[in-house]
C-alpha positions in Angstrom: -53.8 -13.1 -21.5 -50.6 -10.8 -22.4 -47.4 -12.1 -21.7 -45.9 -9.6 -18.9 -42.3 -8.7 -18.7 -40.6 -7.6 -15.1 -37.4 -5.8 -15.6 -35.3 -5.3 -12.3 -32.9 -2.1 -11.6 -29.4 -2.3 -10.2 -28.1 -3.0 -6.4 -31.0 -6.2 -6.9 -31.6 -8.9 -8.9 -34.9 -10.5 -10.6 -35.4 -12.0 -7.0 -36.7 -8.6 -6.2 -39.9 -9.5 -8.4 -40.8 -12.6 -6.8 -43.9 -11.3 -5.4 -45.5 -10.0 -8.3 -44.1 -12.9 -10.2 -46.6 -15.2 -8.3 -49.2 -12.2 -8.6 -49.5 -12.2 -12.1 -49.1 -15.8 -12.7 -52.0 -16.4 -10.0 -54.2 -14.3 -12.5 -53.0 -16.3 -15.6 -50.3 -14.4 -16.7 -47.1 -15.8 -18.2 -44.5 -14.0 -16.3 -41.0 -13.5 -17.3 -38.3 -11.1 -15.1 -35.3 -11.8 -16.9 -31.5 -11.7 -15.4 -29.0 -9.3 -16.7 -26.6 -11.2 -18.8 -24.0 -12.9 -15.8 -26.4 -12.2 -13.0 -28.9 -15.8 -13.7 -26.7 -16.9 -10.5 -28.6 -16.0 -7.1 -28.0 -13.1 -5.0 -25.5 -15.1 -2.6 -23.4 -16.3 -5.3 -23.1 -12.3 -7.1 -22.0 -11.2 -3.4 -19.7 -13.6 -3.2 -18.0 -13.1 -6.8 -19.4 -9.4 -8.3 -17.1 -10.4 -11.6 -20.6 -10.8 -13.5 -21.6 -7.3 -12.6 -18.3 -5.5 -13.6 -18.5 -7.4 -17.0 -22.2 -6.1 -17.8 -23.1 -3.2 -19.9 -26.4 -1.3 -20.9 -26.3 -2.5 -24.5 -25.6 -5.8 -23.6 -28.4 -5.8 -21.1 -31.0 -4.3 -23.7 -29.7 -6.5 -26.3 -30.3 -9.5 -23.9 -33.7 -8.3 -22.7 -35.0 -8.3 -26.7 -34.0 -11.8 -26.9 -36.1 -12.6 -24.5 -38.8 -10.7 -25.7 -38.6 -12.1 -29.5 -39.1 -15.5 -27.7 -42.7 -14.4 -26.5 -45.9 -15.8 -28.6 -46.9 -12.0 -28.6 -45.5 -8.4 -27.7 -45.8 -8.5 -23.5 -46.4 -5.6 -21.3 -43.2 -4.6 -20.1 -42.8 -3.1 -16.4 -39.6 -1.7 -15.2 -38.0 -0.9 -11.5 -35.2 1.9 -11.4 -32.8 1.2 -13.5 -35.2 -1.0 -15.5 -37.5 1.8 -15.8 -35.2 3.1 -17.9 -34.4 0.2 -19.8 -38.3 -0.2 -20.4 -38.0 3.3 -22.0 -35.6 1.9 -24.2 -37.0 -1.2 -24.9 -40.5 0.8 -25.7 -38.3 3.4 -28.3 -36.4 0.2 -30.0 -40.4 -1.1 -31.3 -41.1 -3.8 -28.4 -43.8 -4.3 -26.0 -47.4 -3.5 -26.0 -47.6 -1.1 -23.5 -44.6 -0.1 -20.7 -44.9 1.3 -17.2 -41.7 2.5 -15.5 -41.7 2.4 -12.0 -39.3 5.1 -9.9 -37.2 4.8 -12.8 -33.9 5.7 -13.7 -33.7 9.3 -16.0 -32.9 8.1 -19.6 -30.4 10.8 -21.4 -31.4 14.6 -21.3 -33.3 14.6 -17.5 -31.1 16.5 -15.8 -32.8 17.1 -12.5 -30.8 16.1 -9.6 -32.3 16.3 -6.2 -29.8 16.0 -3.2 -31.7 13.0 -1.8 -30.5 11.4 -5.1 -26.9 12.7 -4.4 -26.7 10.9 -1.2 -28.2 7.6 -2.7 -25.3 7.5 -5.3 -22.9 8.9 -3.6 -21.8 5.6 -2.4 -21.0 5.0 -6.0 -20.2 8.5 -7.1 -17.7 9.7 -4.7 -14.7 8.4 -6.5 -14.0 8.2 -10.2 -12.3 5.1 -9.4 -15.7 3.2 -8.7 -16.0 3.2 -12.9 -14.2 -0.3 -12.3 -15.6 -1.5 -9.4 -18.7 -3.1 -8.4 -19.9 -1.2 -5.2 -22.2 -2.2 -2.8 -24.2 -0.7 -0.3 -24.1 -0.7 3.9 -27.4 -1.8 5.5 -27.6 2.2 5.9 -27.3 3.3 2.6 -29.4 0.3 1.5 -32.1 1.6 4.1 -31.7 5.3 3.1 -32.3 5.0 -0.7 -34.8 2.3 -1.1 -36.4 1.6 2.4 -37.0 5.0 4.3 -40.4 4.1 4.9 -40.0 0.6 5.9 -38.8 -0.9 9.3 -36.0 -1.4 10.6 -36.9 -5.4 10.5 -38.2 -4.9 7.5 -35.8 -3.4 5.4 -32.4 -5.6 6.9 -34.6 -8.7 6.0 -34.8 -7.0 2.5 -30.8 -6.3 2.3 -29.9 -9.5 3.2 -32.6 -11.1 0.4 -32.0 -8.7 -2.2 -28.9 -6.7 -2.4 -26.1 -7.0 -4.6 -23.3 -4.7 -5.3 -23.8 -2.1 -8.7 -21.8 -1.6 -11.7 -20.3 1.7 -11.0 -19.6 2.3 -15.0 -22.7 2.2 -15.6 -23.9 4.6 -13.0 -20.9 7.2 -13.8 -21.9 6.9 -17.1 -25.7 7.7 -16.8 -24.3 10.8 -14.9 -21.9 12.0 -17.8 -24.3 11.0 -20.5 -26.1 14.6 -20.4 -22.3 15.9 -21.0 -20.8 14.0 -23.8 -21.7 14.8 -27.4 -23.7 12.1 -29.5 -26.2 9.6 -28.0 -25.1 7.6 -25.0 -26.6 4.3 -23.7 -29.9 5.8 -22.0 -30.7 7.6 -25.3 -34.3 7.3 -26.3 -36.3 9.2 -29.2 -38.9 11.5 -27.0 -40.7 11.9 -30.4 -41.4 8.6 -31.6 -45.0 8.2 -32.5 -44.3 4.3 -32.9 -43.5 3.8 -29.8 -46.3 1.9 -27.2 -47.7 3.6 -24.1 -46.3 4.4 -21.4 -47.0 4.9 -17.7 -44.7 6.4 -15.3 -45.4 5.2 -11.4 -43.7 7.3 -8.7 -43.7 7.0 -4.8 -43.9 10.2 -3.2 -41.0 8.9 -0.4 -38.2 7.7 -2.7 -35.2 8.9 -2.4 -32.7 7.8 -5.1 -35.3 8.4 -8.1 -37.5 11.1 -6.4 -40.8 12.4 -8.0 -38.9 15.6 -9.3 -37.1 13.1 -11.8 -40.3 11.1 -12.7 -42.1 14.3 -13.5 -39.4 15.7 -15.5 -38.6 12.4 -17.7 -42.6 12.7 -18.3 -42.2 15.9 -19.5 -39.5 15.2 -22.3 -42.0 13.2 -24.3 -43.3 15.2 -27.1 -44.8 12.5 -29.1 -48.2 11.6 -30.1 -48.4 8.2 -28.2 -50.2 8.0 -24.6 -47.5 9.2 -21.8 -49.2 9.4 -18.4 -47.5 9.5 -15.0 -49.0 8.4 -11.6 -47.9 9.0 -8.2 -48.1 7.0 -5.0 -48.0 8.5 -1.8 -45.9 7.1 1.4 -43.8 4.9 -0.9 -40.3 4.6 -0.9 -37.8 3.4 -3.7 -38.4 0.2 -3.2 -42.4 0.2 -3.9 -42.6 -3.4 -5.3 -41.8 -5.0 -1.9 -43.9 -2.5 0.3 -47.1 -3.0 2.2 -50.3 -2.5 -0.1 -48.1 -3.3 -3.5 -50.5 -5.8 -4.5 -53.0 -2.6 -5.3 -50.5 -0.9 -7.4 -49.6 -4.0 -8.9 -53.2 -4.9 -10.0 -53.4 -0.9 -11.2 -50.6 -0.4 -13.3 -51.3 -4.0 -14.7 -55.0 -2.6 -15.5 -53.8 0.9 -17.3 -51.2 -1.3 -19.5 -54.2 -3.6 -20.7 -56.4 -1.0 -20.9 -54.1 0.8 -23.5 -52.2 -2.1 -24.8 -51.6 -2.0 -28.6 
């Protein structure tokens, strides 16, 4: 069976994939959920000392993920969530992976759609340029709006306490400025790359921070001859991997990836 690589996003750690790791391992797959460099410690440690979050960069993250993938016996299925969805696109563009799934993905360079709910969700970071040099946490209220707006208050609070860590403000500011600076930036991909593996975008209809408009725009940017598809799941928020019914989505995206894998 093909190995599976699960790539987490910002404001969380690999712990956010814990249910998916167990689910796919039970099916017989080898599953890894690599941490960003410095994120190998527990959530509680990163909240107590966010220095590793401040030190990370997109190139370091990509290089680390590529190193992890090269150690696998064969090209894996790569599934990324949020910023991990953008990193999945970059990894595929660099020639890694047999197929990729970008779930509620952050946009890659050139995607300029910015819905109002996305502005509100990222405002805790983008309200001040000084946050480019800070690790910025979300309050429970901000987390609920951005990640778990379709969850019960009890579910949202429990997931906040278990998963939430600050995010690197510099990376988030960089993703915003990428469309206004000359040359290729950290999240650039070649939308015309016919050599990359097949890619599936997955969107939750109720996602505030990376709404369906963002996924549709990102999908439309691709002009290669390689399979590039998109699915939308009704009623799902940004933290789709933890929402009730996630098992069906996990099975469906894996089935798609295995059917299209190179």
